[in-house]
N, C-alpha and C positions, 0 to 999 in steps of 0.2 A: 341317171335319170331321163327317159325321155318325154318330150312336151309337146301337145298337141292345142287348135282352134281351128275352130269352123267358122268360115264367112259363108253364108246362104248355102250351097248345096257340097260346098268346098270345104276339105277339111285340110291343113297344112300341120303338117311334124315338124319336129326339132329333134334333133338327135341328144341333144344333152344342152345344159343351163349353158356352154359356151356358144352352142349352135345359137340357142335363143337371143342371147345380148347380140352377137352379132347379126342377125336377121333383124332385130332390132335398130339397130345404129343408124341415123340418119344417112345416107346414101356419101359415100367419098373413095377417091379410086384409089385410096390404100387396102380397102377392104375388096373392093373388086380386082386388085393385083392379087390379093390374098386367095381367091375364090372362099371367100367368106359373106359376103352380101347377098341379101335378097334378091331374088331374080327379078321383083316386080312391086310397085307400091302396093299393091295389094297384101302379098305375102308379110312385107315390109307391117302394114298394117296388123295384121293378123298374128306376128310376134311381137309387138307392142301391147295388145290387147289380153294377151297371153300371158305376157312378163307383168302388167298390170295387177291380174291375179297372184301373184307370185308372195308368198310368204317372203318378206326380210329374212326368217329366221332360218329360208333353204339356204343362204349363201353362207350359212356356217357349219353345213352338212355337208354341202357339195363344193369342194373344193375346182374352180377353173384349172388349176396346175397343182399335179398332186404334193403336196409338203414334202414326200422323199426324194423330189428329181427338183427341188427348186427353193432355195433360203428366202427368196422373198417370200411367198405364200408361208413358211415356217414363220418368217417375221409378223406377217399380218395376225396369223395365227395366235401365237405368244403374246403379242401387245393388246389385242383386242380386249376393252374394257365390258366384262358383261355386266355392269351395275349399271353403266353409262346406255347400253343397249336397253335395259331393261324398260325405259321409257318409252323406248319405240318398237319392241319387239315383238308385240303383236299386230303390229301393220302390214299390210301388202304394199309391193313397190307403189302400185295407184294409189293407197290412201298414204303413204311417204309424200308422197307428189302434195297431195292434199295438205298434208302436216305441216310442209316445208312451207308451205305460200300463207296460211294460216297467219291472220296478223297477231294472232298471242302467241307465236312460236317466233320469239326475238332475240336478239344478239345474245346474253344470256342463255337463254334456254340451249340454241344452237351450240354455243361454246360448252355448254354442259354434257351435251350428247356427241359431242363430237369423236370423243373417243372409242365410241360403241358403234362408230360407224366404219365399216369398213369400203376399200377401194371400190370393190364388185358391186355393193349396195351404191355407193355413188353414182358410179357409173352407170347403172340400172336404172336411175330414178332418173338422170339428166335424158336419158334417150327417149322417156315420156314427156320431157318440158319443152314447151317452145322458147325461141330465146328471150321473148319477153319474162317467163319464168325463170331460166337462168338466171338473168342480170336482177329481178325483183329478190331473189333469194339469195344471192352472191353479196349484195347491195346489205343484206340483214347481218353476215357472218363478220366479223373483225377477228382479224390476228394479227396482233402487235409485237413485237420486236425490237431489240436494242443492243448497240456497240457502243458507237459514238454518237448516236443520235436516234431518233425513234422511229419507226418505220410502220402505217398501218394505221394508225389514228384518225376515226370520223373528219370527214372534208381533208384529209390530206393526199396531197398525190408526189411522191418520191421520183427521182429521175436517176438513172444509170447514165453517169459520165463516159461513154466508149470513144474513148480518143485514138483508137487502131491506127497504125502504120505499117505499109507493104516491106519497108525493112527495118523497123523497130528503131528510125531514128527518135532520139530523145528528142530535136528541138520539134520536130514535126509533131511529135507527141505533145510538147509541152504548148505547143500552139493552139492545138483543140483543146487541153484543158482549160487553157488561159477562155478561149472562144465560150465553153461551155458554159465556166464558171459566172462571166460576164453575163449571161443570158438566163441566170438562174439554176444552173443544174447541177445534178453531183450529190444531193443529198442522199440516194440510195448506196452507190459505191462509185468511186474511179476506178473502174476496171478494166484493164488492158489483154488485150487478145494477142501475144506476142505471136509474129511470123515465123521467130526462129527456135531452135530447142535446145539451144544453151543455156546452162545454169548461169553463165559469165551473163548473160542480157538479162536473165530474171533478175539477177542480184542489181543490175545496176536498175533496173525500171522499180524493183522494190524500195532500192534506197532513195530516188529521185521521189518517188511518192510520198514514203516516209518526211522527206525533209520539207515536201511542199506542206503536206497537209502539218508537219509539227513547226513551221516557219511562220505560220501566216493561221496557226490554232483554229482550222478549217474543222469544222464538228460533222467528218464523216470518216470512211474509211475505204483502204484502197485494196485492189484485188489485182495478182498477175492469172492470168486463167490459162494455166499450163498442167499438164497431168499431175495428179496429186500426188505423186510420186516425188516429183521434181519439188512439190512445194515442202513435202517433209523434209526432202536433203536441203533444202534451203532452213527451214527452221534451224535445222541440225548445224547449219553454217553460220547462225546468227543474222540471217535476214529478218528484214520489221516486217512480219508477216501479219496481216490482220485477220483477211476472211481467207479461209481456204475453198475453193474450188473445186467441184466434178460436175460432169456430166454424167447422168443416172436414169436407167431405163427400169422398166416393172417387171422382168424377170432374171434370174440369176443368170442366165447364159448370155442374155444382153449387155450385163454388165459387166462380165467376163470379157464381152467383145471390147469393150471400154477399157479392159485391164483392171479393171476396180471389183472387189469385194466388199459385204457389209463389214470384216473386218479391219481390211484397211481402212474404210471411211473412220471406223471407231477409232483406229489410232492417229489418223491426219488432225480429228476433233480435239482429242487429248492434248495432240501438242501444240496445237493454235491456242487451245485454252491456257496451257502452262506457261503462253508469255506474258497474258493476262492485261492484255491493250485495251483492252474497251476501257468505257469512262461510264457508260450508263448501262450497260447489261454484258452478257459476254454470249451472245449468238455467234456462233464465229465461221458458221458455215454458210454456203453460195454452190447453191445445184443448178442447172440447167436442165429442162428434158426438152418434148417434142415426140408428136404423135408420126409415127412410122420408126422410130428409132429398133423398137424390137422387131418388127418386120422386116425391116432392111440387113441387119443381122443374121435374118432366117433364126428367130430365137422368140418369135411369137408364140409358138406351142397353141395353135391355131386358134388363139383368142384376139378378137379383134382390137385397131388400134387404140380405139379411144379407152378402151379399157385397161388396156398395157399401159397406157399412159397414167391412167388413175391409179394405178399400183406402181409407179414410178412415187406419187405423190405419198405412200402408205411409207415406202425406203427415207423418202425426205423428212418426212414429220419425226420418225424416229433419233433422227439425230440435232431436233431442235433449231432450224439455220436460222440467220437473220433474211434469208432473202432466197424466193427459189424464182424461175421462170420460165413459163414455154417457149421455145423461140418456134412460134406456131407456123410460119409458112417457108420455115429453113429447108426444110428436108429435100422437099422440090414437089412437082405436082403428080410423081409418081404416088405420093401419097394422099394430096389435098390440092386436087385438080385448078381450082380456079377461085376468085375472090370469096364467093358463097361460100364454098366449103371453111376456106381458112377464116373466114367470119364466124362460122358455126362451131368449128373447132377451137378456136379464142375463146369464146364463153363458155364452152364445157369444159375447159383445161382451168379456167378460171373458178367458175362455180364449183369443180369436183372438189381441187385445192382447197379452195376457202373452208366449203363443209367439213374437208377432213382435218382442218387445223391448220395449215398451210399458208405460209405469209406468199400467197399467188402475185406475183408480177407476169406482165406479158412484152415479149419482142413481137411487138407487132410489125410483120416484114413477111417478104416476099422475094422469090427469085425472078429472073427474068424468064422465066421458061415458063413460070405458071401463065397460066390465063386471068392475073391480076393485075392491079395498077396502084398508084397511089390514094387514088378515090376508095377504093374499096380499104384501102389500111386506115386512111379519114375515118372512114364509115366502123371501123372495128376499135381503133381509139377514143372515138365521142362514146359508142357504146359501153367500153370497159370503163371510162371514167365516170359513166352513171352508175355501174354495178360496182363502184369502189375498190378498182385494182389499186393493188399497194405501190406500184412504180412500174414506168416503162423506160425504152432504152432513150439515150439523147445522141446522137450521132452525127459528126459535121455533115449538111445537106443531107440528110437521111440515107446517103450511100457510102456503106461499108467498104473503102478502097482495100482493103487487104483482106476481108472474108468473101467480099464480091456480091454482097446482098443489097435488098434493098429494106428499110428500117424507119423509125423515125426522129424527126430531129430536135435540134434544141428549140426550135420555132414550134415545132405540132406540139411541146409540152408547154410553152405560153400560152397557144392557143387552146388546149383544151384545159388548163388553168383556168383562164380567163372566162371560157365558156360556162364552165361549172362553177366557178368559184369556191375553185380548190386553191390549198396552201401548200406552202412545202414543210418539209418535216420540220419542226418548234426553232429546235435546235440550231439547223441549219440558215432559216427562215431569220433566226435573229443574227445570225454571223452575215450574214446578206445586209440586212440593217446597218449594222456596224460598218460594211465596206462601202457602203455607200452605193450598192447596186439596187436595191427594190426599196419601196417606200411601205409604208405603214400598212397599206392595202396587199403589200404581195406585187405590185406591178414595178416594172423596171424603171427607175428612175432616167429622166432624158438626158440629166448631165452626163458627162463622165464621171465612172468609177475610180476617182482620185485617191482612194486608199489603197486600190489594188494596181494602181502603176507600177510601182517598185517590183511586183510579179514577173513583169514584162521582163526586164532588166537581169532578171533570175534565173527563168527560166530559159531566155536565149544565151546565158552563160554557162548554162547545163548545172543545172541544179540537181545533185546526187552525186556528183564525181568526187566527193569527198570519201560516201559510200564504196564507190568502183575503187578509188585507190585504195581503202582499207581493206577489198578485199583482194587487190595486189599482194598489198603487203602482206596478208596470212597465209596467200598462196605460195609466197617468198620465203616466209619462217617455214612454211613444211616441208619447201624441198630443203631449205638449209639444213632442220631438222633430220630428212629423208638421209 
């Protein structure tokens, strides 16, 4: 269906709903690269005015990507809750923006209607919103998840401790873990991106993390961020897997480029849940996303990158994850050129995810090729903290030496918690107090954390080698049996 809007004496036409959404999007390099962006600010405003008058119900009758061509579209259609949508079904996109901003639309109302909101509706209304609107609405959305601690409670901010090492050296990783714990980070997850693609390396890392968490009774979860098939193999071989990780995107073709399908994700979730390792909940999935992933795989089907990103959250919510985060500036300046575009994208992603009922965190990050710097990341981190982001990253020195990009540091987490009065996840906070790391007000104690000093020796001694030896023994038995 074609759309049009007139400004003065000039009429602007839009070929279909995909074109309308793309032309209404704030300027970003990825949409320009794809040939989808508005040609001028006036055309962009015409698209927004036209979009504001569009009934929300139009998104239920006009698919951006035909369901016969795309499993993600089928998932969105099949899981849409018509009863929840009935509360907002009479609204236009513009009315929906006003409804979201109304004081009467509180956290309970937003949670009630979330199953009736499609990713395309969320993307559409975000295109009509200023940054402050995105912050104000996202702050009202509460998505709480649990595994060994509770993520997403009001007034709380969790941190993923990201101790990556360029050679997967266990002692180097251990040093970063200790550094992060002593600075109060790790309540979201202790998550390692391995440099290797070796199952033996993954097993060593899983066992090290399991030994650490078990020996010190840390109320958090671990994750080794390798491909989902490796994690299924690890579970089959007895690995102590807490969370299953996978990068996902908003189209079937883009997910296929990652080597995954909805069926494979369901298999991985069932495998992880069968281990029953959670103590306060069973949210076992961890997903990462990022604007531009579908376009970089030539799998966007003519859909703008922010709408594709929102569709990825439609995939995520079908699997009840513990954690989902956009890696907002990681893919590069071809998709988000500068600090302004990265900040806008981070706020859009957080808003859309939370509106859809997804536990959204954000890797506040950029690459050295982008026209951005750490001041831009400070701005985005602060804005997301105000918006109620579930978690952010904690990287030693904010510089990931394995993945080669700039993120947020352990000290950045201290900053945003302090200036906004945010606390750790409650179970993790109690543990930090018992380990003499933080005081009752959540701030770091000035004296050393004596209770954690034995961890230095344990980590330096190669914690996790028992698990590695166990694996070697199993391999030897398998060889003898063959």
